[in-house]
N, C-alpha and C positions, 0 to 999 in steps of 0.2 A: 504494500500499499503506500502511495506517495502523499504527500502532504503540503499542498502550496500555499505562497501568501502573495495576494495579488493587490494593487492599488489602480486606481485613474489614472492615466498621464493625461493632465490638461496644465498649459500655463496662460498667462496672461500679462500684457506689460502696459505699464504706465509711465508716460513722461511726466516728469517735474523739472522746474528750476527753484533757484534759493541763491541767497548769497554767500553761503558757506555749506562745508559739508554738513554739520550738525542739521541745518535747515533742511538739507536732500533728505537725510536720514528720518528726520521726523514726519516729513512729508510723506515719503514712501509708508514709513510705520501706519500713518494714517490710512492709506490707500488699500494694505493688506486686507484681501479678501479673507473670510472663515477659514480655516484648512489648508492655507496657502503659506508657504515660506519663501521668502525673498532668495531667490539664489542667484542673481547676478543686477549689479548695479552700475555699469561703467560711467563715469564723469568725465564732462568736459567742459571748458572755458568757452564761453560767446565770446567770439571776436569782438574787441573793440567796448565790451561792456564789463563789468564786475558782477557777472553772474555765471554761477554752475547750474549746467544742465544733465539730467541722467534718464535714462530707460531703465526703470526697474523691471525686473522680470520675474514675476511668482510660480513657483508649481505646487499644484495639489499634492500634499503629504498625508492626507487623512483616508478613510475610507478602506482601511488595509482588511481586505476579506481571505479568509481560507477558503481552499477549496481541497475536494480528496480525488484521487484515481487509483487504477490499478497499474498503470504505466504511464511514462511519458508522453506518449502521442493523445492519452486520453485526457491527459491534466491540461496539456497545451491546448486540446479542443474545448475545454472547459473557461479557458481565459477571452472574454468578449473582446469584441473590438475596440479600442481606447482605452483597454487596461495594461498594464506591465506585470509580468512573473518577477517577483523579485526574490524569492528561494525555494527550493524544494529539500523538503525532508523523507529520508524512507524511514518507514516505522516496521 
């Protein structure tokens, strides 16, 4: 018997502008959807202005679900479109 853990694959991006890095972080934290974690936020200065611009990318990290099957092919068949298999344990 195989037991697998899977979760949905979903990302969202948000553009923010602020005068400093603390402001960028504050705005991104306020924009974070429930169940998502910030995975990327490259920052760049706007040419000719004293403003930082960032695009934060959030990835879904909740809704981990357990699936069971007798073999790997059957387990992979139970993973729906838009989900990823995180790990597999043999019992």
